[in-house]
N, C-alpha and C positions, 0 to 999 in steps of 0.2 A: 801499142797491141801488147806490152808487156805482161800486163793484166791478164791478157785472155790465154799467153801461153800458160805463165803460171796457173790457173784456175782449170786449164786442162789436165796440168801434171797432178793438180790435188783430186782429180777426180776421178781420173786413172787409179791413182795410187788408193783411192776409196773403195775403189770396185774391188782391187785384189783383197782389200783388209774385210770387207763385208760379206764377201764370198768363203774366206775362210771363217767366219763367224757362223754363217749361216749352216755351214757343213759340221760345224763343231755341235751349233745348237740341234739338227737334225738328230748326232749321233746323241747327245744328252738324254732328248726328249725321250728317248725310249728306256729310260732309266730314273729320271727323277722328275719332279714335279718343276713348274715355272717357279716359283717362290723360291725353293734352294737354290735353281740356278741363280735367277738375278738378285737374290740377296747376297751371295758370295761372288757374285762377278761385280756387282755396284759397289759393294765394299772394297774389294780389290783397289778398282779403279780411282774410288775417291781416296784411298788410304794414301796410293801411289803419286796422288794429284797433293795432298796435303803432306808428304813426305819429301818431297822435293823443294816446298816453300815456296812456287808459284801460283800459289790459290788465297794470298793476302784479300782484305777486304775492298782493295783497287781493282782488283783482277775477278772478283766474283759480283762486281755491281753492274748494274744496269740500270739504262734509262727507262727500259720498258720492262717493268715487273709485272704487270698484267699479261701481255703477252709470252713473257716467260714463263709465267705460269702457265699459261695457255697450252704452250710447247711442252713443257715438264708433263702434263697431265696425258696429251695426246701421245707423248713417249710413253708412258705407261702402260696406256691402251693397247697401241699400236704393238709394243712386245710382246704383252702378254697373249694378244690373238695371233701373231706371227707363231708363236710356240705352241699354240694349239693347232693352228694351221699344219707348220712342220709334223706335228706329232699324228694328226688322223690322216695326213693326203702323202700322194707321190712329192717329189721335189718338182715335177715338171708341173702338175698344177698350182703347185703354190708359185711358181715362177710366173704364172699365166696371171696372175692376178698382180704382182709385183709390176708387171708389164704394164699394167693399169696406172701405177703412180703415176707417169710421166703425163698421160692424158688428162687426169685429175689433175694436175697442179697446174697443166697449160689452161686447163678452163675455168679454174678457180684464182688464176694469177691475175685476171683482168679485172674483175668486179671486187675483189680485195688487196691488191697490189697495184692497181691500175698497171700491169707489164701487160698489156694483150700480146700475143705472139703473132708474128708477120705470116703471113699465108705459107712463104715457104718453110718456116717452123710446123705450123699443122701437118704440111705432106713428109715432112721428116719425120714426124712423131708415129705418121700413120703407117711409113714404111717399117721404122724401127716394132712398131705394133706386129706389122704383119711376118717379119724374120721372128719374133718370137713365136707366134702361133704356128709357122715352120718347122718350127724346134721338138715340136709338140703334136704334130702331126693328127694322134688320137684325138686332142681336145680333152674338154672334161668328161670324165667317166661318169657322169650323173651328179645333181646337186646334192650334197650331202651336208651334214653339221658342220664340215671342215672348211668347207667352200664357205659360210656363212663365216664364220672364223676370218677367213684370208679377204674377203670382201672388204669386214669391220677392220682389217688390220690397213689393208690399202688407201681407206678413207683417212684412216687415222695419222697415216704416216704421211701424206701427201698434206694434211693440214700440219704436222708438225714442221713438214720441209717449207711451207708458206712461212709459217711463224716463224723460223730460223733466219728464211730471206728477209723480212721484215725487219727485225733484229738487227740485221748485218746490215741493212741499207742506212741505220741510226746510227751504228756506234760498233767498234771493233772488239768486240768479246768473245773469243771462242772457247777460253778456258770456262767462263761463264756458262756458256752454250752446252757443255759438256758437265759441267757440275751439275745444277740445278736439275736437271731431268735424268740425272745417274740418284739423285739424293732422292727426289720423291718416286723413284724406283724403289729403292731399298728400302723406306717407310711405308709404300703400300704393300709390296711383297713383303715386308715383315712382319706383317700381320698376320698373315696367312701362313709364316712358316712352320710355327711348333705344330700343324695338326697334318702334315704334307714331310717332316724331316725323314730323309735316309741314310743310315750309315754312308761314307764315302773312304776309298782307300787312297795314298798316294798319287795314283792315275788319274784318278777321278779331278782329284784337285789339279794337276797337270793341267788336264782339259781346259778345265773353268778358268786359269790365269792366262789360257792362251787365248781362250775366248774374250776375256776382260780385254788383252793387250788389243788385239785384234778391232774390237769394237771400241775402245776409247781412239783408237789409231783414225778408224773410219769416221767416227761422230765429229774429231776434230778439224778432219781435214776435208768434212763436207761443208761444216760451218764456215770456214773460211775461203771456199767455193762459191756459197752462197753470198759472201760477203761482197765476191768480184763479180759474179753474172746474176742475171735473173734467175728465177725459178723453173721457168719452161727450157731452160737451155742446160740448167745444171742436174734436170731429173731424166734426160732422155740421154746424156752422155753414161748416166748410173748404172744404164741397162747393160754397159761392155762388161759388169759382172760376170754376163755370160761366157764371155771370152775365157776368162778366168776358169770357170767351173768347166769347160771345152776343153781346156787346157791341163787341168788336174786331171780330168778322167781320163787323158788319153796319156800324159806321161809317170803319173802316180798307178795307173789300175789298167793300163794297155787296153784302153776301150776307144777302138776304133770309131771316129765319129760318122753318125749315117748320114745321107744324101740332105735330109731335111735339116741338119743340125746343120752342117755346111752352109745350107743357102740363109737359114737363119742368122748364121752369125756374121755371115759377108752382108746380109740387108742392115743387120743391127749396127754393124762399123762402120757403113755407108751412110747409113742415117745420122749417125753420131757427128761423123766427119762432116757431112753437109753442112749441119747447124752449127759448127765451129766456125766453118768457110764463111757462112752466111752472115755471121754475128760480126768477123772480121772487117767484112766487105762493107758492112753497115756503117763499123765504127769508122774504118777509114774515109768513108762519103761525108760522116758528119763532121769527122776532124777537117777534112778539106773544104766545108761550107763556113 
């Protein structure tokens, strides 16, 4: 069961990095347009990968070029849509749509990956979603354009994760799964950059560098996790990023969690741990058989 424990640690690390990148995105979206953030961050990520000499032809080669292209395209759309949603909506509203990603992935993993979740997995997914709703008891404040962007981002983000799982079942190519989506993001957003460019100071560049590092780490870790576990197990565990958000608010900004937040975090944590326990139990049964 070593692979299960490793996958759990990978997802826990990924949630911390993705929470950090979401926070930086919210901060930068008030000052710059999406192409400027994504061109600079993608450029930094690609430059760092090439500088380390770990992205030779062998590391970037894939046996699933069409699926990799689909993953890259969906990543571009999801990144832009999430940026727009973070700019137009409160964080709590966007997080409700992020919570939909595990349900969408679970629903689609059956027909597309032949990995239909067990009944207990569906129950755990629903418990986690209830927990996320409890963290924002006010719900959505009325459907707006930002909600449409968030819904599009959730759908494309789910598709990107499923494509990553498909590739991970066939080959071990985490560097390729990071490189090609970032290259697609750089090219697509670079076309619009001259029309939205704004001057930046050293502090802005620092935040973009921090965003790039966090995003690279998150994408690399989730690619490895999807190689070890089905998508319907990885995506609910990714909702543990809300634990990081609560911890950051409490420790850095002295924001005492409300009762609904505590209830929500408890339910999210319980649903994620239940999924891990059920997978561990099922694998033990298969090994004995």
